[in-house]
N, C-alpha and C positions, 0 to 999 in steps of 0.2 A: 361838412369835408373835414376829416379829422387832420392833426399837422400830419402824420406817418403819407398818408394817399401827397400830400403837400408838400415836401420833401421831392418827391418818386417826379413833378407832374416839373424840370426845372427844363431836362431835353425839350420837351414840346412844350414849352412857352419859348425859347430858346428856336424854334421851330417856325415859333407862329403857328399852333397846332389844335393848342386847346380853346374850344369853346368859351361863349365872352359870359357864360357865371361861372367856369373853370377860367379864365385869369382873372376876371376881381378879385375869388378868394385866392390867386396863389401872389396876386398883386399886394394884397394888403399882409399875407403872412411874410412878405420878403423883405419889407418895409423891416420885419425882428427877426431874422435869420440869419442869419453871422451867413456857417457855413450858404445855405441856399442863393444867397449875395455872389459868392467867390463863386461858388461853381457857376452862375453861371455868366459869369464875364470871361471865363474861359469856353463857355460853347457856342456863347457868342461870334466869341472871335471865331469860331468853326463853321457856324449860319453864315460868315458874312464872307469867309475863303470861298463859305457852298457856293454863294450865290455870283459872285463872280465868274462860275467856273462854266463852260459848256460843255455839250453833252461831249460826250468822246468815243470810235467809234471804236470796238473791242477786236483785236487781232480774231481772224474768223479760225473757229476751233479754242478759244481760250477761254478757259473753266471762268465765270461770275469767280469775282474779289469779294471775296465777304468783307463785309462791316465790324468794325472795331469793336470788341466785344461790351468795351463801358456802356455805347449811341446803345448797343444791341440791349444790353438790361437798361436801361435807362426808359429807354421804350416801350419792352415787354411789361417792366410795371407798371406803365405810369395801363398802358393797354390793359392788362391788368384789373385795375382800378375802377376807370371805364368800367368794366364791363361789371362788375361788381354795382359799381352807383346805378348806371342801366338796369338791370335782372332785378333792384328793393326795388324803384319804380315801376317796373311794372306787375310784381306782386300786391302794392299801393294801390295800381289803379287796376288790377280786377279784383281785389279789397273793396274796395270799393264800389265798383259796380256792383258786386253780389249783394251789399248794406240799399243800393239805391233798386234793389229787384226787388228783395224784401220788403223795402218799404214799397214802390208801388200794390205790387200782392196784401198786403195788410188795410192796402188804403182804400183800395178800389173791391175786394172783395171777391170769388172766384169761384168759377161753372168748373162742371165736370160730368162731361159725354155733350159737351153743346157742340164739340166738333169728329168724336171718335170717343169709339168706346176705351176708357181708362185698362191696364194692363193688370189681371188679376189683384198683384200685391200689392197693389195702390188703390184699388176702391174706392175699398170704404179708407177717407181720410177723417171720420169725424160727421158726413151727411148725414149717413145711412143709422151713425149708431142716436143721429140726433134725431132722423125724422121715426124713429123705432119707442127714442124712451119720452122725447120730449114733448111740450102740451102740441096735441092736435087738434087741428080743426082740416075737413075739407068741402070740398063743394063743384058743384056744377053748376053750370050758365046755361038754360035750356036753346038761347038763339044762338051761341057761339060752337056749343058744345065741349065746352074747352073742359077739362078736371085739372083738379090740384089738389094739393093736400100738403100745408105749412103748420110745422114743429119751430114754436119754442123755447128757448131758455134764456131762464134770467142771469146777469154775469153782474159785475162790479162798476162795468160800463155803462149795462141799458141792456141788453136784450142780443142772441144769437139768434138766428135764422133760419131754418132749411125750408128746402120745398123742392116736392116732386110737380109735374106738369105734362100731361099729355090731352092727345085730342084734338094741338094745336096745327092752325095752318100755317106755311111759310113762304115767301119772305117776309121777315118781318122785323125788327128791335122790340123787342120792348125789355120794360122794368115790371119793378115786385116794387111798391112802395108800399110802410105803415101807415094809418090815417089815425091821426089822434083821436080824442076827448072831444078838440077843439073843430077837426074836421081841416088839421095842416096834414100835408103827405110828405112822410119823410123817405127816398129812396135807400132799401133797402142791396138789392144790384142788378146788374144789367146784363143783357147779352140778345144774343143773335138765333132765328128760328133759319133755321137753312127750309131750299124751298119743296123740300118735299113735308117738310113736318115733324114734329115727335106724336107720337102713340098713333101712328097714321095708317093704313095697309101699303108701305114701299119705306116708312119707317127707314130711317140707318138706327134707329131704339126705340122703345116701348117705351121711355118715356124719359126728359132731362127733372136728371135729379144736382140742385146747385145749392148755394150755403151762400150770408152773406150778415150781416148784422147793420145794431141800428140805436141810438140813446137812450129811445123811449124804450121805458122797462113794460114788462109785458099788461102788467095794467094799467101802462097810461096807453095799448092800445086796443082801437073799436071795433078794426077791420085794417084786411090786407084786400090789394085790388093788383091786379093784373095790368096793367098798362100797354098799348104801342106806343113809343118815342115818337113824338112829332106830330101825329095826328092826338094824340092821351085819349084811345078809343078806350073801355073799359073791355077786355075780354075775360073776366071773371071776377068775383070778391068770393072772400075767408073770410067768415067771419072771422077772429077771433079766439 
């Protein structure tokens, strides 16, 4: 809080209107500000007088008595300063919320078409380009009938991975894992499959396209597996 803002809190402090943080800040300022100290002495006398006066009935039809201009000006300046502080706090909260949402998206990966067809203007967020230009491998599982194509692209932090999945029945919760050369599984991204599935008669769309990433480099990955979450059943295996 700036010194100018503290100067205008005298009237609100005298009337006991300041919130706790503002009250503490004004009391610290008051110790070194002679003008505020002098003004407070005057306003405290007014406040004590107001406390001792009970409600007075106005005569019928009498116009309202306007408050003293100095008191109105002081309270309006305090209200304006408080509104500025509240607007700044709301702006900071909105910015913090945006950072949290961005961090969540980067940390967990993201999916396209898991619930509905994305708008045409936003259809290609890089997933389609990666599936078109990346290192691609495809496979079909004879037992489940699930088909899929996985594309990889080496990055400084590991591998960016995209997948197109079709002919999978729901409802299911699934994950794509990258299995390294030692046989250890690393989750790339997870998603849910609706009851109508993907790429089947009556499905909302022909295939599910999604992308994620792993710290593994492409040469460290031996294969990809689509597994059900919970039961760990493998629906599809795609060589790297």
